[in-house]
C-alpha positions in Angstrom: -18.8 15.0 -48.8 -21.7 12.8 -48.4 -19.9 10.0 -50.4 -16.9 10.1 -48.1 -19.0 9.8 -44.8 -21.1 6.9 -46.4 -17.9 5.0 -47.4 -16.4 5.5 -43.9 -19.6 4.1 -42.3 -19.7 1.1 -44.6 -16.0 0.3 -43.9 -16.6 0.6 -40.2 -19.6 -1.8 -40.3 -17.7 -4.2 -42.5 -14.7 -4.1 -40.1 -17.0 -4.7 -37.2 -18.9 -7.6 -38.8 -15.6 -9.2 -40.2 -13.7 -9.2 -36.9 -16.3 -9.7 -34.1 -19.8 -8.6 -33.3 -20.6 -6.1 -30.5 -22.4 -7.4 -27.5 -26.0 -6.5 -27.0 -25.6 -5.3 -23.5 -22.7 -4.7 -21.0 -22.9 -5.7 -17.3 -20.7 -5.2 -14.3 -21.9 -8.4 -12.8 -19.6 -11.3 -12.7 -20.3 -14.7 -14.3 -22.5 -17.0 -12.2 -19.7 -19.7 -12.2 -17.1 -17.4 -10.7 -17.2 -18.1 -7.0 -16.3 -15.5 -4.4 -12.6 -15.5 -3.3 -12.2 -17.4 0.0 -10.3 -15.5 2.7 -6.8 -16.7 3.3 -6.1 -19.2 6.1 -4.4 -17.7 9.1 -1.2 -19.6 10.1 -0.8 -20.0 13.7 2.8 -18.8 13.9 4.0 -15.5 15.4 6.3 -13.2 13.3 8.6 -10.2 14.0 10.3 -7.6 12.0 11.8 -4.2 11.9 10.4 -1.4 9.7 12.1 2.0 9.1 11.0 5.3 7.5 12.7 8.7 7.6 14.0 8.8 11.2 11.4 6.4 12.7 12.1 2.8 13.6 9.3 0.3 14.4 9.9 -3.1 16.1 6.8 -5.2 15.3 5.6 -8.5 16.5 2.4 -10.0 15.1 0.7 -13.1 16.5 -2.6 -14.8 15.5 -5.4 -13.1 17.4 -8.4 -10.8 17.1 -6.9 -7.9 15.3 -5.8 -5.9 18.3 -3.2 -3.2 17.9 -0.9 -2.1 20.8 1.6 0.7 19.7 3.9 1.9 22.6 1.4 0.5 25.1 -1.5 2.3 23.6 -4.3 1.4 21.2 -3.9 2.3 17.4 -6.7 4.9 17.4 -5.1 6.7 20.4 -1.6 6.6 19.1 -2.5 7.5 15.5 -5.7 9.6 15.6 -5.3 10.5 11.9 -7.6 8.1 9.9 -5.0 8.3 7.0 -2.2 6.8 9.1 -4.6 4.1 10.4 -5.5 3.2 6.8 -1.9 3.2 5.8 -1.0 0.8 8.7 -3.8 -1.6 7.9 -3.0 -1.8 4.2 -0.8 -5.0 4.3 -3.7 -6.8 6.1 -6.3 -5.5 3.7 -4.2 -6.7 0.6 -3.9 -10.2 2.0 -7.5 -10.3 3.3 -6.3 -10.9 6.8 -8.1 -7.9 8.8 -8.8 -8.9 12.2 -6.6 -12.1 12.0 -3.4 -11.0 13.9 -2.8 -9.0 16.9 0.1 -6.5 16.5 2.4 -5.3 19.3 4.8 -2.5 18.2 7.4 -0.4 19.8 8.1 2.9 17.7 10.9 5.4 18.4 12.0 8.5 16.6 10.4 10.6 13.7 7.0 12.1 13.5 3.5 10.6 12.9 3.9 10.1 9.2 7.4 8.5 9.5 6.2 6.2 12.2 3.2 5.1 10.4 5.2 4.3 7.4 7.8 2.3 9.5 5.0 0.4 11.2 3.5 -0.5 7.9 6.8 -1.8 6.6 7.4 -3.8 9.9 3.9 -5.4 9.5 4.4 -6.2 5.9 7.9 -7.8 6.5 6.5 -9.9 9.4 3.5 -11.1 7.4 6.1 -12.0 4.6 8.2 -14.0 7.2 5.0 -15.9 8.3 4.1 -17.1 4.9 6.5 -16.1 2.2 5.0 -18.5 -0.3 1.5 -17.0 -0.4 2.2 -13.4 0.8 5.3 -12.1 -0.9 3.9 -11.7 -4.4 0.9 -9.5 -3.2 3.1 -7.5 -0.7 5.8 -7.0 -3.2 3.2 -5.9 -6.1 1.8 -3.2 -3.6 5.2 -1.9 -2.7 5.0 -2.7 0.9 8.2 -4.6 1.2 10.4 -1.8 -0.2 12.1 0.6 2.3 11.4 4.2 1.3 14.9 5.6 1.1 13.8 9.3 1.0 15.2 11.1 4.0 15.7 14.9 4.8 18.6 16.4 2.8 21.5 17.6 5.0 22.2 21.4 5.4 25.3 22.6 3.6 27.8 25.1 4.7 27.2 28.6 3.3 23.4 28.0 2.8 20.5 28.7 5.1 18.9 25.3 4.5 19.6 22.3 2.5 19.3 24.3 -0.7 18.2 27.8 0.2 20.9 30.4 -0.3 21.2 33.7 1.5 19.8 36.7 -0.4 22.0 37.7 -3.4 23.2 41.3 -3.4 24.7 42.5 -6.6 26.5 45.5 -4.8 
């Protein structure tokens, strides 16, 4: 048994020395020659788009500014008190390093808070894409922000209580 483990150890060390040598230490620091990524330049052009999710429709206009959000005449934090919805809405700006670069004016109708937040995110992503498609499209597409979420509530069918729930079955 000892012979087998010795032969395995020697085979491992030979393979390691033949292919490559293991580094002495590991570090999470980046190389000193790697410069930090510069923030993207803000184009001084407005953009407008429509976003939809479930039953919600968001008509969005963005313009270069200080990062102010006005949703149906109210501030973002007032209209969407849930931090998760606020984060969802800010994701397109975060991906493109444009937080605080554009003012957003949106009019949202229909749906609930989750659907409205999703519609607003799609509208913002589409308008950022229109402003600078060459630089923004790849990052927005990779993050999935330019895709319309096609999932909607399934309709109720005749003879059923809900979309799929059947009435209680009675054998006799």
